[in-house]
C-alpha positions as CSV (number, residue, x, y, z in Angstrom):
1,M,27.5,54.1,28.7
2,N,31.2,53.3,28.2
3,A,33.7,51.2,30.1
4,P,35.7,50.8,32.2
5,V,33.4,50.0,35.0
6,T,34.1,48.5,38.4
7,S,31.3,45.9,38.6
8,L,28.9,44.0,36.4
9,P,25.3,45.5,36.3
10,G,22.0,44.0,37.2
11,V,18.8,44.0,35.1
12,A,18.0,46.7,32.6
13,P,15.3,49.0,34.1
14,E,13.0,48.6,31.1
15,L,13.2,44.8,31.4
16,Q,12.5,44.9,35.1
17,E,9.4,47.0,34.5
18,I,8.1,44.3,32.1
19,L,8.9,41.6,34.6
20,D,7.1,43.5,37.3
21,S,4.0,44.7,35.5
22,E,3.3,42.8,32.2
23,P,-0.3,41.4,32.5
24,Q,0.6,38.3,30.5
25,L,2.9,37.3,33.4
26,A,0.3,37.6,36.1
27,G,-0.3,34.5,38.2
28,M,3.1,32.9,37.7
29,S,4.1,31.0,40.8
30,E,6.8,28.7,42.2
31,A,6.8,25.2,41.0
32,P,6.5,22.3,43.5
33,P,9.8,20.7,44.5
34,G,11.0,18.3,41.7
35,F,9.0,20.0,39.0
36,P,10.3,22.4,36.3
37,A,9.9,26.1,36.9
38,E,6.9,27.8,35.3
39,R,7.9,29.6,32.1
40,R,6.1,31.9,29.7
41,S,7.0,33.4,26.4
42,L,6.3,37.1,25.5
43,K,6.0,37.9,21.8
44,P,6.4,41.5,20.8
45,K,3.3,43.3,19.5
46,D,5.5,45.5,17.3
47,P,8.3,43.2,16.2
48,P,11.3,44.6,14.2
49,A,11.4,44.0,10.5
50,P,14.1,41.8,9.0
51,G,17.2,43.8,8.2
52,E,15.9,46.7,10.3
53,S,19.2,47.0,12.2
54,P,22.6,47.6,10.6
55,F,24.1,45.4,13.3
56,A,24.4,41.7,13.9
57,L,25.4,39.5,16.8
58,L,28.9,38.0,16.7
59,Y,29.2,34.3,17.6
60,L,31.9,31.7,17.6
61,Y,31.9,28.5,15.5
62,T,33.8,26.8,18.3
63,N,34.6,27.6,21.9
64,D,37.9,25.7,21.6
65,E,37.7,24.9,25.3
66,F,40.8,23.6,27.2
67,D,40.5,21.1,30.1
68,D,44.1,21.0,31.1
69,Y,45.9,24.3,30.6
70,Q,48.3,26.0,33.0
71,W,48.3,29.8,33.4
72,T,51.8,29.9,35.0
73,N,51.7,33.5,36.2
74,Q,48.0,33.8,37.0
75,P,47.4,37.0,39.1
76,K,46.5,36.6,42.8
77,N,43.7,38.4,44.6
78,V,41.8,39.0,41.3
79,W,38.4,37.5,40.8
80,L,38.9,36.8,37.1
81,S,35.3,36.0,36.3
82,M,34.1,39.3,37.8
83,D,36.9,41.8,37.8
84,V,38.3,41.4,34.3
85,G,36.9,41.3,30.8
86,K,33.3,41.8,29.7
87,G,33.8,45.4,29.1
88,Q,36.1,46.0,32.1
89,G,39.4,45.4,30.2
90,F,42.5,43.7,31.6
91,G,44.0,46.4,33.8
92,K,44.0,44.2,36.9
93,I,46.3,41.7,35.3
94,P,49.8,43.1,36.0
95,D,52.0,40.8,33.9
96,K,51.8,39.4,30.4
97,P,50.0,36.1,30.8
98,V,52.0,32.9,30.0
99,I,49.7,30.0,29.3
100,K,50.9,26.5,28.7
101,E,48.8,24.1,26.6
102,P,49.9,20.5,27.0
103,A,49.2,19.6,23.4
104,R,50.9,19.9,20.1
105,R,50.5,23.1,18.1
106,P,47.3,22.8,16.1
107,R,47.6,23.1,12.4
108,V,44.7,25.5,12.3
109,R,43.1,27.5,15.1
110,P,40.3,30.0,14.9
111,D,41.1,33.7,14.8
112,L,38.7,34.2,17.7
113,F,37.9,31.7,20.4
114,S,36.8,31.4,24.0
115,F,39.1,30.9,27.0
116,I,37.8,31.0,30.6
117,G,34.9,33.2,29.4
118,W,37.1,35.7,27.5
119,H,37.9,36.1,23.9
120,V,41.3,35.2,22.6
121,A,42.1,36.7,19.2
122,S,44.8,36.4,16.5
123,R,46.8,39.5,15.6
124,K,45.0,39.4,12.2
125,F,41.6,39.7,13.9
126,V,42.8,42.6,16.1
127,D,44.3,44.4,13.1
128,V,40.9,44.4,11.3
129,A,39.0,45.4,14.5
130,T,41.3,48.3,15.3
131,E,41.2,49.5,11.7
132,F,37.4,49.8,12.0
133,D,36.9,50.9,15.6
134,A,40.1,51.1,17.7
135,D,38.4,53.1,20.5
136,A,36.1,50.2,21.3
137,V,38.9,47.6,21.7
138,T,41.1,46.6,24.6
139,T,43.8,43.9,24.2
140,L,46.4,42.2,26.4
141,P,49.2,40.2,24.7
142,I,49.5,36.5,25.7
143,K,52.4,34.1,25.4
144,W,50.7,30.8,24.5
145,Q,53.1,27.9,24.7
146,F,52.6,24.4,23.4
147,K,54.0,21.0,24.4
148,D,56.8,21.1,21.8
149,G,58.1,24.4,23.3
150,T,56.8,26.6,20.5
151,S,54.5,29.5,21.2
152,D,52.0,31.8,19.6
153,E,51.4,35.5,20.3
154,Y,47.7,35.7,20.9
155,V,45.9,38.5,22.8
156,F,43.0,38.6,25.2
157,F,40.4,40.7,23.4
158,D,37.7,42.8,25.1
159,V,35.1,45.3,23.8
160,N,35.0,48.2,26.2
161,R,32.1,50.2,24.5
162,L,29.0,49.4,26.5
163,V,25.6,50.4,25.3
164,D,22.1,49.9,26.7
165,A,21.1,48.3,23.4
166,Y,18.0,46.2,23.6
167,D,14.4,47.3,23.1
168,Y,12.8,44.6,25.3
169,R,9.2,45.5,24.4
170,R,9.9,44.8,20.7
171,S,11.9,41.6,21.5
172,A,10.8,38.0,22.3
173,L,11.3,37.2,26.0
174,D,11.3,33.8,27.7
175,V,10.4,34.5,31.4
176,E,10.7,32.0,34.2
177,F,9.4,32.2,37.8
178,K,12.0,30.8,40.2
179,D,13.1,31.6,43.8
180,G,10.1,33.8,44.4
181,R,10.6,36.1,41.4
182,R,10.2,36.5,37.6
183,W,13.4,36.7,35.7
184,L,14.6,36.6,32.1
185,Y,15.4,33.0,31.3
186,D,16.5,33.9,27.7
187,L,16.2,36.6,25.1
188,E,14.7,34.9,22.0
189,Y,14.3,36.1,18.4
190,P,13.2,38.5,17.1
191,R,15.4,41.0,19.0
192,A,15.1,44.7,18.5
193,L,17.6,47.5,19.4
194,K,16.6,50.9,20.6
195,P,16.3,53.5,17.9
196,G,19.7,55.0,16.9
197,V,21.7,52.6,19.0
198,G,25.2,52.2,17.7
199,G,25.2,55.1,15.4
200,K,28.2,55.0,13.1
201,Q,30.2,52.7,15.5
202,H,31.2,49.2,14.4
203,I,31.4,47.1,17.5
204,F,29.9,47.3,21.0
205,R,28.8,45.2,23.9
206,D,25.3,45.3,25.5
207,F,25.6,47.0,28.9
208,Y,23.4,44.4,30.7
209,R,23.9,41.2,28.7
210,R,27.7,41.5,28.5
211,R,28.1,38.4,26.5
212,D,26.2,39.9,23.5
213,L,28.6,41.6,21.1
214,F,27.2,43.6,18.2
215,V,29.1,44.3,15.0
216,S,28.1,46.5,12.0
217,K,27.5,44.5,8.9
218,Q,30.3,46.3,7.2
219,F,32.7,45.2,9.9
220,A,31.4,41.6,9.6
221,E,32.0,41.7,5.8
222,A,35.5,42.9,6.4
223,L,36.3,40.1,8.8
224,V,35.0,37.5,6.4
225,S,36.8,39.1,3.5
226,A,40.1,38.9,5.5
227,G,39.6,35.1,5.7
228,L,39.3,35.0,9.4
229,R,38.2,31.7,10.9
230,G,35.9,30.7,13.7
231,I,33.3,33.5,13.6
232,R,29.8,33.9,12.4
233,F,27.2,36.6,12.6
234,N,23.5,36.2,13.4
235,E,20.7,38.5,12.1
236,L,18.8,40.1,15.0
237,V,15.3,39.4,13.8
238,T,15.5,35.8,12.6
239,G,18.6,34.6,14.5
240,Q,19.9,33.1,11.3
241,T,23.5,33.3,10.2
242,L,24.1,36.2,7.8
243,E,24.6,35.1,4.3
244,L,28.3,35.8,4.1
245,P,31.0,33.5,2.7
246,H,32.1,32.3,6.2
247,V,35.4,30.5,6.6
248,E,34.7,27.3,8.5
249,Y,37.1,26.3,11.3
250,T,38.6,22.9,10.6
251,E,41.7,21.1,11.7
């Protein structure tokens, strides 16, 4: 399943089947007012073996959040949290974004960081990504201005390849009962992918859990070898950071 799409999806059918019919979840009920929701953990009977998948999850060392920015030409009539990004690209943003940060230019900034729920990437990061898997990448140039009048040319970065990736029956699930239904509170470790998912591709986004970005271990090694800052990669079975010579983000 590939982007672009027009709306964010619901629950994966395989996951919904587990929530509806798994015997271990029988008898879950609504908690009384003021009490925490009932929660149960499902451990897989056939868990994946360490290193089973050639892919890892991409995470950020820092979100680099901004409390007082100004997007001077923010588009109107666009619901940014739903209509843009997360596999949908940036086609609904008509003009090059101009974002003012009321602070001095940082001496060092990550090559990938989070901004209003999207990824912002350096040109160096995009160069490596497009070299490995250009068809999966969508970017939108940004003019990022600082208090002293200088600016950097970052890009909004999106991964438009969407894959129904997770094998939920072989993954650890944390299920909660709330508002009259069972729902996935969190996907724990180990996590398993469906057989053959990803193939020879190097980066993709889960179709249902859009925040989950998978990268091939070769791509991860290339990003680290390029000296890119602010990123790490978690092994799918243990959740531990891959043993690569990561470059820490420090000021």
